[in-house]
KEGU-104680 format. One record per residue (C-alpha): x, y, z. Coordinates in nm, 3 decimals. Layout:
BEGIN
[[X,Y,Z]]
...
***
This chain:
BEGIN
[[-2.465,-0.639,-10.647]]
[[-2.156,-0.479,-10.497]]
[[-2.183,-0.179,-10.737]]
[[-2.551,-0.139,-10.646]]
[[-2.463,-0.134,-10.276]]
[[-2.189,0.124,-10.339]]
[[-2.442,0.346,-10.516]]
[[-2.681,0.321,-10.223]]
[[-2.405,0.422,-9.985]]
[[-2.300,0.711,-10.210]]
[[-2.658,0.836,-10.253]]
[[-2.726,0.809,-9.882]]
[[-2.415,1.015,-9.807]]
[[-2.476,1.288,-10.068]]
[[-2.728,1.567,-10.028]]
[[-2.959,1.571,-10.330]]
[[-3.026,1.947,-10.312]]
[[-2.669,2.078,-10.299]]
[[-2.468,1.779,-10.421]]
[[-2.259,1.812,-10.106]]
[[-2.154,1.517,-9.889]]
[[-2.353,1.457,-9.572]]
[[-2.217,1.429,-9.220]]
[[-2.096,1.068,-9.239]]
[[-1.901,1.122,-9.562]]
[[-1.758,1.449,-9.427]]
[[-1.633,1.281,-9.110]]
[[-1.482,0.993,-9.306]]
[[-1.298,1.233,-9.538]]
[[-1.169,1.446,-9.249]]
[[-1.070,1.134,-9.055]]
[[-0.866,1.006,-9.349]]
[[-0.692,1.342,-9.373]]
[[-0.609,1.347,-9.000]]
[[-0.461,0.996,-9.027]]
[[-0.231,1.073,-9.321]]
[[-0.156,1.446,-9.334]]
[[0.191,1.576,-9.240]]
[[0.210,1.773,-8.917]]
[[0.272,2.104,-9.099]]
[[-0.073,2.068,-9.260]]
[[-0.241,1.950,-8.941]]
[[-0.122,2.261,-8.759]]
[[-0.303,2.477,-9.016]]
[[-0.617,2.262,-9.038]]
[[-0.956,2.395,-8.931]]
[[-1.322,2.298,-8.938]]
[[-1.601,2.553,-8.950]]
[[-1.969,2.485,-8.884]]
[[-2.189,2.737,-9.065]]
[[-2.542,2.836,-8.968]]
[[-2.788,3.012,-9.195]]
[[-3.070,3.117,-8.961]]
[[-3.258,3.317,-9.225]]
[[-3.327,3.001,-9.428]]
[[-3.542,2.868,-9.144]]
[[-3.768,3.169,-9.194]]
[[-3.762,3.128,-9.571]]
[[-3.871,2.767,-9.522]]
[[-4.170,2.866,-9.307]]
[[-4.277,3.160,-9.526]]
[[-4.182,3.048,-9.879]]
[[-4.161,2.669,-9.849]]
[[-3.894,2.399,-9.836]]
[[-3.821,2.405,-10.207]]
[[-3.734,2.775,-10.211]]
[[-3.519,2.743,-9.897]]
[[-3.329,2.454,-10.056]]
[[-3.270,2.654,-10.372]]
[[-3.121,2.938,-10.171]]
[[-2.910,2.684,-9.981]]
[[-2.777,2.553,-10.311]]
[[-2.672,2.908,-10.403]]
[[-2.495,2.945,-10.069]]
[[-2.312,2.615,-10.120]]
[[-2.197,2.732,-10.463]]
[[-2.076,3.057,-10.308]]
[[-1.874,2.872,-10.043]]
[[-1.714,2.645,-10.303]]
[[-1.609,2.953,-10.497]]
[[-1.485,3.149,-10.194]]
[[-1.301,2.853,-10.041]]
[[-1.133,2.675,-10.333]]
[[-0.871,2.533,-10.098]]
[[-1.134,2.356,-9.885]]
[[-1.074,1.988,-9.817]]
[[-1.450,1.931,-9.784]]
[[-1.777,2.124,-9.769]]
[[-2.076,1.927,-9.643]]
[[-2.439,1.966,-9.549]]
[[-2.517,1.898,-9.186]]
[[-2.863,1.906,-9.024]]
[[-3.127,2.136,-9.175]]
[[-2.970,2.436,-9.351]]
[[-2.637,2.411,-9.166]]
[[-2.309,2.345,-9.347]]
[[-1.959,2.237,-9.247]]
[[-1.625,2.330,-9.402]]
[[-1.283,2.167,-9.353]]
[[-0.969,2.329,-9.489]]
[[-0.597,2.381,-9.450]]
[[-0.510,2.749,-9.415]]
[[-0.242,2.876,-9.654]]
[[0.104,2.924,-9.504]]
[[0.154,3.253,-9.326]]
[[-0.210,3.281,-9.213]]
[[-0.187,3.122,-8.867]]
[[-0.460,3.311,-8.680]]
[[-0.750,3.224,-8.905]]
[[-1.000,3.498,-8.827]]
[[-0.874,3.733,-9.101]]
[[-0.854,3.438,-9.340]]
[[-1.195,3.282,-9.279]]
[[-1.414,3.580,-9.188]]
[[-1.435,3.747,-9.532]]
[[-1.582,3.430,-9.679]]
[[-1.856,3.426,-9.417]]
[[-1.979,3.782,-9.454]]
[[-2.342,3.836,-9.552]]
[[-2.420,3.811,-9.922]]
[[-2.725,3.871,-10.139]]
[[-2.837,3.556,-10.322]]
[[-3.096,3.541,-10.600]]
[[-3.347,3.270,-10.690]]
[[-3.597,3.350,-10.969]]
[[-3.480,3.712,-10.944]]
[[-3.585,3.724,-10.578]]
[[-3.298,3.866,-10.368]]
[[-3.229,3.742,-10.017]]
[[-2.965,3.877,-9.780]]
[[-2.811,3.572,-9.612]]
[[-2.593,3.639,-9.311]]
[[-2.373,3.342,-9.231]]
[[-2.266,3.267,-8.874]]
[[-1.983,3.026,-8.807]]
[[-1.799,2.845,-8.533]]
[[-1.440,2.748,-8.609]]
[[-1.192,2.512,-8.445]]
[[-0.823,2.459,-8.515]]
[[-0.672,2.112,-8.490]]
[[-0.513,2.021,-8.160]]
[[-0.302,1.716,-8.077]]
[[-0.523,1.410,-8.035]]
[[-0.835,1.558,-8.202]]
[[-1.049,1.322,-8.407]]
[[-1.290,1.435,-8.680]]
[[-1.580,1.393,-8.435]]
[[-1.396,1.600,-8.174]]
[[-1.337,1.886,-8.415]]
[[-1.691,1.891,-8.549]]
[[-1.831,1.891,-8.194]]
[[-1.601,2.177,-8.092]]
[[-1.686,2.384,-8.399]]
[[-2.056,2.337,-8.318]]
[[-1.984,2.449,-7.963]]
[[-1.826,2.769,-8.101]]
[[-2.116,2.818,-8.341]]
[[-2.358,2.821,-8.048]]
[[-2.183,3.139,-7.935]]
[[-2.184,3.316,-8.271]]
[[-2.416,3.613,-8.238]]
[[-2.472,3.518,-7.872]]
[[-2.385,3.793,-7.625]]
[[-2.278,3.990,-7.934]]
[[-1.966,3.783,-7.994]]
[[-2.003,3.844,-8.365]]
[[-2.060,3.626,-8.670]]
[[-1.745,3.414,-8.632]]
[[-1.640,3.254,-8.305]]
[[-1.324,3.046,-8.267]]
[[-1.334,2.754,-8.024]]
[[-1.159,2.790,-7.689]]
[[-1.117,2.512,-7.430]]
[[-1.312,2.716,-7.175]]
[[-1.625,2.660,-7.384]]
[[-1.648,2.299,-7.265]]
[[-1.681,2.417,-6.907]]
[[-1.934,2.679,-7.017]]
[[-2.141,2.408,-7.185]]
[[-2.134,2.197,-6.870]]
[[-2.243,2.505,-6.680]]
[[-2.519,2.560,-6.935]]
[[-2.652,2.210,-6.877]]
[[-2.650,2.275,-6.502]]
[[-2.832,2.604,-6.553]]
[[-3.100,2.437,-6.763]]
[[-3.155,2.185,-6.482]]
[[-3.157,2.445,-6.204]]
[[-3.359,2.720,-6.372]]
[[-3.714,2.592,-6.302]]
[[-3.633,2.540,-5.933]]
[[-3.466,2.882,-5.916]]
[[-3.785,3.043,-6.042]]
[[-3.992,2.855,-5.785]]
[[-3.752,2.959,-5.504]]
[[-3.778,3.324,-5.603]]
[[-3.412,3.358,-5.703]]
[[-3.486,3.532,-6.033]]
[[-3.529,3.908,-6.046]]
[[-3.605,4.189,-6.285]]
[[-3.398,4.503,-6.320]]
[[-3.518,4.806,-6.513]]
[[-3.300,5.007,-6.752]]
[[-3.418,5.361,-6.824]]
[[-3.477,5.487,-7.177]]
[[-3.415,5.856,-7.233]]
[[-3.545,6.100,-7.496]]
[[-3.231,6.229,-7.669]]
[[-3.366,6.573,-7.755]]
[[-3.490,6.664,-7.405]]
[[-3.322,6.418,-7.168]]
[[-3.662,6.326,-7.025]]
[[-3.742,5.972,-6.914]]
[[-3.907,5.776,-7.194]]
[[-3.970,5.447,-7.009]]
[[-3.783,5.136,-6.898]]
[[-3.683,4.796,-7.032]]
[[-3.730,4.497,-6.803]]
[[-3.414,4.283,-6.786]]
[[-3.409,3.934,-6.637]]
[[-3.130,3.850,-6.392]]
[[-3.038,3.543,-6.191]]
[[-2.793,3.634,-5.914]]
[[-2.713,3.273,-5.833]]
[[-2.634,3.203,-5.467]]
[[-2.350,2.977,-5.585]]
[[-2.177,3.062,-5.910]]
[[-2.154,3.360,-6.140]]
[[-2.448,3.575,-6.241]]
[[-2.592,3.460,-6.574]]
[[-2.614,3.717,-6.856]]
[[-2.967,3.775,-6.982]]
[[-2.891,3.655,-7.336]]
[[-2.745,3.327,-7.212]]
[[-3.035,3.273,-6.974]]
[[-3.290,3.322,-7.251]]
[[-3.102,3.100,-7.497]]
[[-3.081,2.815,-7.247]]
[[-3.449,2.853,-7.163]]
[[-3.539,2.844,-7.535]]
[[-3.345,2.523,-7.589]]
[[-3.545,2.348,-7.317]]
[[-3.882,2.517,-7.395]]
[[-3.877,2.656,-7.041]]
[[-3.892,2.996,-7.210]]
[[-4.274,2.979,-7.213]]
[[-4.327,2.968,-6.832]]
[[-4.020,3.191,-6.784]]
[[-4.153,3.452,-7.027]]
[[-4.490,3.440,-6.853]]
[[-4.317,3.501,-6.519]]
[[-4.126,3.801,-6.658]]
[[-4.443,3.953,-6.802]]
[[-4.642,3.908,-6.480]]
[[-4.358,4.031,-6.260]]
[[-4.305,4.344,-6.471]]
[[-4.675,4.425,-6.452]]
[[-4.677,4.360,-6.077]]
[[-4.393,4.610,-6.025]]
[[-4.583,4.862,-6.238]]
[[-4.888,4.817,-6.015]]
[[-4.676,4.886,-5.707]]
[[-4.525,5.200,-5.864]]
[[-4.873,5.324,-5.952]]
[[-4.979,5.272,-5.591]]
[[-4.681,5.488,-5.489]]
[[-4.820,5.769,-5.699]]
[[-4.611,5.742,-6.016]]
[[-4.767,5.840,-6.347]]
[[-4.771,5.565,-6.613]]
[[-4.461,5.502,-6.823]]
[[-4.395,5.222,-7.069]]
[[-4.216,4.909,-6.948]]
[[-4.072,4.718,-7.243]]
[[-4.086,4.339,-7.202]]
[[-3.894,4.114,-7.442]]
[[-4.084,3.822,-7.591]]
[[-3.880,3.533,-7.727]]
[[-3.955,3.393,-8.072]]
[[-4.014,3.052,-7.912]]
[[-4.252,3.202,-7.655]]
[[-4.431,3.387,-7.933]]
[[-4.484,3.067,-8.131]]
[[-4.575,2.833,-7.843]]
[[-4.801,3.044,-7.621]]
[[-5.121,3.247,-7.641]]
[[-4.938,3.574,-7.593]]
[[-5.243,3.797,-7.618]]
[[-5.425,3.606,-7.342]]
[[-5.113,3.609,-7.121]]
[[-5.071,3.985,-7.163]]
[[-5.435,4.053,-7.078]]
[[-5.413,3.826,-6.771]]
[[-5.091,3.992,-6.652]]
[[-5.245,4.340,-6.679]]
[[-5.563,4.232,-6.501]]
[[-5.381,4.053,-6.221]]
[[-5.168,4.361,-6.158]]
[[-5.464,4.596,-6.183]]
[[-5.295,4.822,-6.438]]
[[-5.386,4.948,-6.782]]
[[-5.209,4.890,-7.115]]
[[-5.046,5.233,-7.094]]
[[-4.781,5.074,-6.869]]
[[-4.668,4.807,-7.117]]
[[-4.469,4.772,-7.439]]
[[-4.375,4.446,-7.612]]
[[-4.042,4.386,-7.787]]
[[-4.019,4.120,-8.058]]
[[-3.711,4.031,-8.262]]
[[-3.711,4.050,-8.641]]
[[-3.701,3.670,-8.650]]
[[-4.019,3.639,-8.445]]
[[-4.197,3.896,-8.660]]
[[-4.095,3.730,-8.985]]
[[-4.161,3.368,-8.889]]
[[-4.541,3.342,-8.884]]
[[-4.701,3.600,-9.110]]
[[-5.074,3.557,-9.042]]
[[-5.033,3.477,-8.672]]
[[-4.798,3.770,-8.628]]
[[-5.031,4.014,-8.800]]
[[-5.330,3.897,-8.597]]
[[-5.143,3.930,-8.267]]
[[-5.003,4.273,-8.348]]
[[-5.345,4.398,-8.449]]
[[-5.493,4.272,-8.121]]
[[-5.215,4.439,-7.923]]
[[-5.277,4.762,-8.115]]
[[-5.644,4.735,-8.023]]
[[-5.538,4.711,-7.657]]
[[-5.319,5.019,-7.697]]
[[-4.989,4.831,-7.643]]
[[-4.705,4.940,-7.875]]
[[-4.468,4.686,-8.027]]
[[-4.096,4.739,-8.088]]
[[-3.870,4.556,-8.333]]
[[-3.580,4.453,-8.110]]
[[-3.214,4.414,-8.219]]
[[-3.289,4.566,-8.558]]
[[-3.032,4.474,-8.822]]
[[-2.923,4.142,-8.673]]
[[-3.196,3.913,-8.805]]
[[-3.433,3.872,-9.100]]
[[-3.468,4.236,-9.213]]
[[-3.753,4.305,-9.453]]
[[-3.910,4.641,-9.531]]
[[-4.221,4.453,-9.649]]
[[-4.314,4.323,-9.302]]
[[-4.216,4.653,-9.139]]
[[-4.467,4.831,-9.362]]
[[-4.733,4.564,-9.326]]
[[-4.731,4.505,-8.950]]
[[-4.863,4.758,-8.695]]
[[-4.525,4.822,-8.530]]
[[-4.451,5.152,-8.358]]
[[-4.089,5.135,-8.245]]
[[-3.752,5.023,-8.380]]
[[-3.451,4.943,-8.162]]
[[-3.103,4.961,-8.314]]
[[-2.885,4.676,-8.189]]
[[-2.595,4.767,-7.960]]
[[-2.345,4.593,-8.187]]
[[-2.389,4.876,-8.440]]
[[-2.403,5.155,-8.183]]
[[-2.076,5.055,-8.014]]
[[-1.842,5.167,-8.292]]
[[-2.071,5.410,-8.476]]
[[-1.867,5.722,-8.380]]
[[-1.545,5.576,-8.525]]
[[-1.638,5.309,-8.783]]
[[-1.787,5.432,-9.110]]
[[-1.972,5.104,-9.178]]
[[-2.144,5.098,-8.838]]
[[-2.223,5.469,-8.863]]
[[-2.382,5.407,-9.202]]
[[-2.597,5.124,-9.065]]
[[-2.711,5.340,-8.774]]
[[-2.799,5.631,-9.005]]
[[-2.985,5.396,-9.237]]
[[-3.183,5.241,-8.949]]
[[-3.277,5.584,-8.816]]
[[-3.386,5.699,-9.162]]
[[-3.593,5.384,-9.217]]
[[-3.760,5.421,-8.879]]
[[-3.838,5.790,-8.920]]
[[-3.972,5.746,-9.274]]
[[-4.204,5.470,-9.153]]
[[-4.321,5.681,-8.860]]
[[-4.150,5.470,-8.592]]
[[-3.990,5.590,-8.271]]
[[-3.623,5.490,-8.305]]
[[-3.435,5.372,-7.995]]
[[-3.061,5.301,-7.974]]
[[-2.938,5.030,-7.736]]
[[-2.605,5.000,-7.558]]
[[-2.511,5.368,-7.541]]
[[-2.209,5.390,-7.311]]
[[-2.022,5.706,-7.412]]
[[-2.088,6.075,-7.468]]
[[-1.959,6.038,-7.825]]
[[-2.219,5.772,-7.903]]
[[-2.498,5.983,-7.750]]
[[-2.387,6.292,-7.942]]
[[-2.371,6.108,-8.274]]
[[-2.720,5.960,-8.220]]
[[-2.857,6.301,-8.123]]
[[-2.709,6.459,-8.435]]
[[-2.866,6.187,-8.650]]
[[-3.207,6.258,-8.488]]
[[-3.245,5.926,-8.311]]
[[-3.543,5.960,-8.075]]
[[-3.443,5.763,-7.766]]
[[-3.151,5.572,-7.619]]
[[-3.062,5.344,-7.332]]
[[-2.735,5.224,-7.188]]
[[-2.483,5.273,-6.909]]
[[-2.413,5.631,-7.022]]
[[-2.759,5.724,-6.895]]
[[-2.808,5.468,-6.619]]
[[-2.728,5.113,-6.523]]
[[-3.029,4.882,-6.481]]
[[-3.212,4.969,-6.159]]
[[-3.350,4.751,-5.882]]
[[-3.730,4.786,-5.865]]
[[-3.704,4.963,-5.528]]
[[-3.483,5.231,-5.687]]
[[-3.716,5.312,-5.975]]
[[-3.952,5.553,-5.789]]
[[-3.663,5.768,-5.667]]
[[-3.507,5.772,-6.015]]
[[-3.836,5.879,-6.174]]
[[-3.904,6.154,-5.919]]
[[-3.545,6.278,-5.947]]
[[-3.588,6.359,-6.315]]
***
């Protein structure tokens, strides 16, 4: 009877797909290490929480079984790349956790851990999949328990890829205060919208060959009366976590169209205003109906509007995505792939879906003039876009060197501080007439 009970415990704590321990077994193993390890090992001990966002899209498009098979390949890869690991475990969904003692002489960790978390191509039934791993890492501090370290590594993971921090983020104590602030923001955001505290700014997009205005992107801002201004990416992420992104996205769409109606009344000719649509908003709302209502309420035509969707949103719901994009095309509203290169990249959906524009993520543009890898990615993105007949737009252009490189590579349009900071709606007419 005792052996049977032990087997039940072992089975319940082992993931059947990967053969890895589950959370409870991982915490028990780490806890035992923290209780018995010498201090010299504790001072080099870290936990990393690993996220594989692409597998969520594989699950929805190819099924659970295929996603689990890819996850098994990833787990095998991590075992091979991290032979010194104390434990590798499966957490919730496709997320993994790693605990290890860094070798002597490698105290900082980033150069030690990062190479093992770079994107890799995995194959199942000869089907390749590029899996980009994001990770949050925490180093042991005096008094930390296994639960403490896992929580802190998850806190760091939440920032990986967020505000372009990169694929690996190391925990810092300030993150606890940021999380408390995030909870406060989530509570305050609906009331802030009702009180009229939110605003849109508009960043110009410029044609690189002529310097002419090519349109604007609407950017959400919350200049809080008390506290720091909240970056757009953080605001959107918090809203997505609470599902407030649906009414917030509707507000952004209607407000952008309302400003366009006012600019038309001031005599401006139509130009495209790009509005970002969150993947959560895309899934949980009738986006086509909301766009039509926003245009009608503002009394403007579709020639004023452009919709930006991330690669993740495009790849998540094949039939629904295709239907929506076809209906937007029928309205005459172009669609842009936003943050190209940072999500679930697939030439198949780019060829299949009626998409007209491709936006290169700022994280690649930043170092393109000096880093060969980033320059190669930018050139590749431009070539893909041009060969598919897309208008290619570069984000985050801040220097003359970046603009020159993009112009030489025949990128169509760009936006960023080099051309103009985001403008208050009242400043847009003067900016347009001044060009």
